[in-house]
C-alpha positions, 0 to 999 in steps of 0.5 A, spaced: 702 403 542 695 403 539 693 396 536 694 395 529 690 390 524 694 386 519 692 385 512 686 381 511 687 374 509 684 371 502 677 370 502 675 362 503 671 359 497 664 359 497 661 354 502 657 351 497 658 350 489 650 352 488 645 356 491 646 361 497 652 360 501 658 364 505 665 366 504 669 368 509 676 372 511 680 374 517 685 378 520 690 378 526 692 383 530 699 386 527 701 390 533 697 389 540 695 395 544 700 397 550 701 402 555 694 405 555 694 405 547 687 404 543 684 398 542 683 395 534 677 398 531 673 393 527 672 385 527 677 380 526 672 376 521 668 378 515 663 374 511 659 375 505 654 372 501 655 368 495 650 367 490 651 361 485 646 358 480 640 355 483 642 347 485 639 342 481 632 339 484 630 332 482 623 330 481 620 326 487 614 321 487 610 317 491 610 310 492 606 306 487 599 305 489 596 298 489 595 294 482 588 295 480 583 290 481 582 284 476 575 283 476 573 278 473 579 277 468 584 283 466 587 280 461 594 282 463 592 289 464 592 291 471 595 298 472 598 302 478 600 309 479 604 314 483 604 322 483 609 327 483 610 331 489 616 335 487 617 337 480 624 337 477 628 344 476 634 347 474 637 341 471 635 336 476 633 329 475 627 328 471 620 324 473 620 317 472 614 313 469 608 315 473 604 309 471 606 302 470 
């Protein structure tokens, strides 16, 4: 008796809701080989790449710099700054104020 595969199962959902991920399906042996029959040809597990829209990427900024000096009098006009290290993209959170 030759080995025979059962039908493929349903595909799993994609492993991530955005970006590149995978989905999988599997099948079992329906009839195992016996009495010198042939092995099943093929694989029990299959996977495919899922391409979803890009994941949102939030803005990332550095820590604040030290406050600017107050020489001799700053009249309440000291400032501090921070820089963008990663721009937001694909609907991610926008950058906060960069100067305070």
